[in-house]
N, C-alpha and C positions, 0 to 999 in steps of 0.2 A: 361458101364456107359456113357450115351449119353451126359450128361452135361459135364463130364470130357473130352470127345472127342471134343466137341465144344470148350472148354477152351484151349485144346492143340493146335487145329488148329489156334485159335485166337492168342495164344502166339507165334506160329511160324510166323504168319504174322507180329505181333508187333516187333519181334526180328530182322527183316530185317531193317537195317539202310541204306537208300539210299544214304546218304551223303558219305558213304564209296566207292561208285562206281562213283563219279563225276569226278575223275581224273585218275581212273585206266584204264588199257588197254580195248579195245573194247570187248575182249573176256569175261572179267569179267561182263560186262553189259549183255551179252548173258546168262551168268550163272544165274544172278538174274531174268532175264525174265523167264527162265525155272523154277526157284524156285517158282515164282509167279504162273505159270501154274500148278505146282504140288500141291501147296497149294489150288488152286481153286478145283482141283480134290478131294483133301481130304475133302474140305468143302462140295462138292456135295455128297460125300459118306456119310458124317455125316447127311446130309439132307435126304438121302435115308433111313437111320436107323430111323429117326424121322417119316418118311412116313410109314414105316412098323409098327411102334408102334401104329400109329393112323389110320391104314388101308390105303386104296388107296386114297390119297388126290387128289380129282378132276380128277381122272383117268389119271394122267400125268405120263408117263413112261420116265425117263431120266436115262441113264446109262453112267457114266463116263468111258472112255477108259483108256488105260495104260498111254497115254500122255496127258490126259485131254480132249480128243475129246469127244463130247457129241453126243449120238445116238438118233435119232428121233424114235418115235414108229414104230416098225416093223424092225428096223435095228439091233436088238440084236441077230438075229439068230432064234428067236421064234416069230411068229406073236402075236400081242397083243390080249387079249381076246375081246369078243364082247363089243362094246361101247368104245373101246380105252383103257380100263383099263387092267392092268395085272391080270391074273388069280390068285386067292388066293392060297396060299400054304397050303398044308395039315398041320393042327395043328397050323396055324397062329392065332394070337390073334384076338378076335372079334373086328371089327372096333368100335371106340368110337364115338358116335354121341352126341354132346353137343355144346353149344356156345363156350366153351373153345377150343374144338377140331377144330371148325370152325376157330377160331382165329389163332390157330397153322397152319392150312391149308393155310390160307391167308399169314402168315409169310413165310412159306416154299415156296409157289409159287412165292412170290415177291423176296425172296432170290435167288431162282433158276434163275429167269429172270435177276436179276442184275449180278449174277456170269457168266451166259452165255454171257451177253453183254461184260463184262470185258475180258472173255476168247477170244471172237471174236476179240476184239481190240488188244489183245496180238498176236493173230494168224495172224492178218493182218499187223503187223509191217513189212515193207519191208526192203531190204538191205540199202535203201537210208535213212531210218529213222535215225535221229540224236540221239546222246546219250541222250539228254534231252527229246526228244519225247519218247524214250524207257523208261527212268526212270519215266516220267510222267504217262505213261500207267501202269507201275508196281505200282507206288504209288496209282493210282486210284483202281487198283485191290486189293491191300493189304487193303485199306480202306473199300472197298465193302465187303471183306471177314469178317472183324471185325464187321461192322455195321449190315450186314445181319444175321450172326450167333448170334449176340447179341440180335436182334429182336426176333429170334426164341427161344432163351434161355429165354427171358422175358415172351413170350407167354406160354412156357412150365411151367415156375415158377408160373404164375398166375393160370394155370389149376390145378397145384398140391398144391397151397397155400404154397409155400416155397420160400425162397429168391433166386433170380437169382444167378447163379454161375459166370457170367461174369459181369465185371464192366467197360466195354469199355467206356461208356459215361462219367464216372467220370474222367478217364485219358484223354479222348478227350477234355472235357471241360477245364481241367487244362492246357493242351497244347495250345488250341485255345485262352484261355485268355492271355497266355504269348505272343502269336503271335500278338493278337490285341493290347496289350500294346506297343509292339515294333513298330508296324505299325503306331499307333497313334503318338508315340514320333517322329518317322522319318518324318511323314507328317508335324507335327508342326515345326520341325527343318527346313524343306525345305521351307515352306511358310511364316515363321516368317519374319516380316519386309517387306513383299511384294517382287516384282521383284527387283533383284539387279541392281545397276547401273554398268556402264562399269568398274569403279574403284573397285566395290565390287565383281565382278564376280569371280575373282581368290580366295580370302579368303573364300567366301561363298561356292564355289564348293569344295574347300579343306576340309572345315568343313563337308560338306555332304558326301564326299568320305570317310572320316575317320569314320563317323557314320555308313555308310553301311558296312565298313570293320569290325567294332565292332559287328554289328548285326550278320554278318555271322560267327563270331568267338565265339559268346556266346553259352552257353550250350543249351539255348532254341531254337537255330537255327535248331535243329533236327526236330522241329515241323513245319518248313516251308515246303510247298508243293514244289515238284521238279521244277515246272514251275516258281514259285515265286523266288526260289533260283537262277535259271538260269537267270532270269531277273535282279535280284540284282547283280549277278556276272558280267553280261555284262555291266550293268550301271556303276559299280565300275571301270571296265576296261576302259570304255570310258572317265570317269572323270580323271583317272590317265593319259591316253594318252593326253588329253587336257592340263592337268597341266604340262606335261613333255615339252611342247613347250612354250617358253617364249615370243613369238611374241606379240606385243601390237597393231598390225594393226587391222583395223576395222573388217575385215573378221573373224579373230580369236576370237575377243571379241564377235562378233555376234553369232558365233558358240557356245560359252560358254553360252550366254544368252538363245539360243534355247535349249541347253542341260538342263539348269535349268527348263525350261518350260516342257520338257519331263519328268524330275524327278517329277515335280508337278503332271503331269498326272498319272504317275506310282504309286506314293504314294497315290493319290486319289483312284485309282483302288484297291489298297491293302486294303482300308477301307471296301471293300465289304466282308472282312473276317467275318463281323457281320452277313452275310447271311448263314454262316455255320449252319447246323441243330442243332448241340449241343449248339451253342451260342444263337440261337433263343430261344431254350427251356430254357436255363439258364437265359436269359434276361427276358423272360415272367414270370418266377417264381419270379425273383427278383423284377420286377415291381409290381406284385400283392401282394407280401409280403410288399413292401413299402407303397402301398395304404392302406393296413390294419393297418399300423403303423402311418399313417398320422394324425389321430385324436390326438394321444398323442404327436406327434412331432410338431403339429401346435402351441402349447402353451408352449413348452419346448425347449429352444434354444440348450441345451446339447443333447437332444434326436434327434433334427433335424440335428445337426452336425454329430452325429453317423450315422444317416440314409444316409446323403449325402456321408459320407465316404464309406459306403457299396455300394452305387450306383457308386462309382468311378470305379468299375469293368466293368461298361458299357461304359466307355469313348470311343468315336468313334461311338456309336450307333446313336446318334442324335445331331445335332448342338445345339439345344435348351438345351438339357441336358448338353452338354459340357460347355455351357456358365455358367450354374449354378454350375457345378463342379469346374470351374476355379475361381469362386467368393469366397470371405471369407465366412466361414460357417455362421457367424453371420449376413451376409448381404443377405442370401438366403430368399426370401419372401415365406412364406408358401403357399399362394394362387398360386403363379407362379409355385412352385414345384409341387403342386397337379395338376395344369393344364398340365404341361409337362408329368407327370406320367400317367394321364388319356389319353393323346394323344398317348403315347407309348402303353398303354394297348389296345387302339383301333387298333393300327397297328399290335399288336401281338395277336389279338383276334383269337380264334380257335386253338391256339398252345397248344399241350398237354405238360404241364409243369411238369408232374410227370412221364415222360417216363422212368426215371432211378430209380424210387422209388421201394423199395422192397414190395412184397405183405404183407398184414397184417398178423401178427403172429396168430391171432385168427382163430380157425377152421383149424389149420395146421394138416396135416395127412401125413402118410408115403408116400414116393415117390418111384416109380419104377426106378427113375434115380439118386437118391441121392448117 
């Protein structure tokens, strides 16, 4: 069952909690690196099965080795057939030629490219690579496994007119929304009231340090990317070190004010979480739904308030939208709300908002993969 195999590999990738390896011995990090390589090999094997079911996809021959090494055409001990394609096996299924199979072929080729890139990055980790560099490479590999196989699963589901078996985007959106809310809250806490004075530096930095500690300790912290977690942990350590010294001389105070500015820059960078693919798709869908509801909301204050409440999930996407979200619902001008939504719709134009939607139930037929 190909769909089941895809789901098992994705589940294996999702089960790896990188936070568990942040403080363990270096050998444990090496173990999770090898685990990621093994999962990539399993993912590539699953893609090979899909390729067999749909014939030779674009004539590409990729064979995963025992340790995740990928062989180029001609390296498997048998020369490839003419034209670079593998010779068909006796009794193999007839290749399927249709727009749906072409979509599957595209998804498989892109998945293979992404997985090969991540495998190369893992292989090139040298002995001097830090723990965080290793965990970041593993995190990227695990994410690519899930997104790539999810795309192939959706293409297969559309071809067979059945629901997709994987729901990675749903969990990814949920996690990314949690992360964005945390980042928006942290950024607002840091920049509120503007730059601190010399007298305000210590209480403001203590407040920020406590907020970072809470963020790292919350359950939603598992959705933070390794590089972001590393930056937050290092920032927290710097704040604690500064607070541990009670000198009031000008140099120490100046160092604290510079640290505040660094935290502003870091928290501003974290707002780029809105560029994650799953959040772009989520926001595009939400904006277009809101525009369809604007005629009713324009003349109904209650409906407008409910609409603004739903848009709060997009806090951090746009300063102009944030300004509306922070205003009392009854004070939101319908014309301004429409203008902001239309501007966001233009920014998000071309985004496929239905990427995680199941195929229509009508015309369903039995599947060879179900």
